C-alpha positions as CSV (number, residue, x, y, z in Angstrom):
1,M,-108.4,4.1,142.2
2,E,-111.9,2.7,142.2
3,K,-113.1,0.5,145.0
4,K,-114.0,-3.0,143.8
5,E,-116.8,-5.1,145.2
6,K,-115.5,-7.8,147.7
7,I,-115.4,-11.3,146.5
8,F,-116.4,-13.5,149.5
9,C,-114.8,-17.0,149.3
10,G,-115.0,-18.3,152.8
11,S,-115.7,-17.7,156.5
12,G,-114.7,-19.0,159.9
13,K,-114.5,-18.5,163.6
14,K,-112.0,-17.0,166.0
15,R,-111.1,-19.9,168.2
16,K,-108.5,-18.2,170.4
17,E,-106.7,-14.8,170.4
18,N,-104.1,-16.1,168.0
19,W,-106.1,-18.9,166.2
20,L,-108.6,-18.4,163.4
21,S,-110.3,-21.4,161.8
22,I,-111.5,-20.8,158.2
23,T,-113.1,-22.7,155.4
24,I,-112.5,-21.7,151.7
25,N,-114.8,-22.4,148.8
26,P,-112.4,-23.5,145.9
27,D,-115.0,-22.7,143.2
28,K,-114.8,-19.0,144.3
29,I,-111.0,-18.8,144.1
30,K,-110.2,-20.8,141.0
31,D,-110.4,-17.8,138.7
32,H,-108.0,-15.8,140.9
33,I,-105.1,-18.2,141.0
34,Q,-101.8,-16.4,140.1
35,E,-98.4,-17.8,139.3
36,F,-95.0,-16.5,140.4
37,N,-91.7,-18.3,139.9
38,G,-93.5,-21.5,139.0
39,N,-95.6,-21.5,142.2
40,K,-99.4,-21.0,142.2
41,F,-101.1,-18.9,144.9
42,V,-104.2,-16.9,145.8
43,K,-104.0,-13.6,147.7
44,L,-106.7,-13.5,150.4
45,N,-107.8,-11.1,153.1
46,V,-108.9,-12.5,156.4
47,N,-110.9,-10.1,158.6
48,I,-112.5,-10.4,162.0
49,K,-116.0,-9.2,162.0
50,P,-117.2,-6.9,164.8
51,E,-120.1,-9.3,165.6
52,P,-120.8,-12.9,164.5
53,D,-123.3,-13.5,161.7
54,K,-126.5,-15.6,162.1
55,Y,-124.4,-18.8,161.7
56,G,-121.9,-17.7,164.5
57,K,-119.2,-16.9,162.0
58,D,-117.0,-14.0,163.1
59,V,-114.3,-14.2,160.4
60,E,-114.7,-13.4,156.8
61,V,-112.4,-14.3,153.9
62,T,-112.2,-12.3,150.7
63,I,-110.0,-12.4,147.6
64,D,-107.4,-9.7,147.5
65,T,-108.0,-8.2,144.0
66,W,-105.8,-5.1,144.4
67,Q,-103.6,-4.4,141.4
68,P,-101.3,-1.3,141.2
69,D,-102.3,1.1,138.4
70,K,-99.9,1.5,135.5
71,A,-98.6,4.9,136.7
72,E,-97.6,3.4,140.1
73,V,-95.8,0.5,138.4
74,K,-93.9,2.9,136.0
75,H,-93.0,5.2,138.9
76,A,-91.6,2.2,140.9
77,E,-89.6,1.0,137.9
78,N,-88.1,4.5,137.3
79,N,-87.2,4.8,141.0
80,Y,-85.5,1.4,140.9
81,K,-83.5,2.3,137.8
82,E,-82.4,5.6,139.3
83,T,-81.5,4.1,142.7
84,F,-79.4,1.2,141.3
85,K,-77.5,2.9,138.5
86,P,-74.2,1.2,137.9
87,S,-71.4,3.5,139.0
88,N,-68.3,4.3,136.9
89,T,-65.9,3.9,139.8
90,D,-63.0,1.5,139.7
91,L,-63.5,-1.6,141.8
92,P,-60.7,-2.5,144.2
93,F,-60.4,-6.1,143.2
């Protein structure tokens, strides 16, 4: 699997141990909107930088572009079919 270049779409600051404040650029994410069960979403990665940048931002936001390769998908489908084969036993009801 080849490593793709990161697509930066926002940044932010760590406000407290369990609170990150981020800003997202909608123009950067519009081409990465996905749909599942009638809902739209964008997969994002939020990372805390080891040191703040020149603007004091210590949080980076990138688009998660990971996609499984076709061999991984096929393998998962085969495992699912093998695991959930219907049994030929009589049901008690």
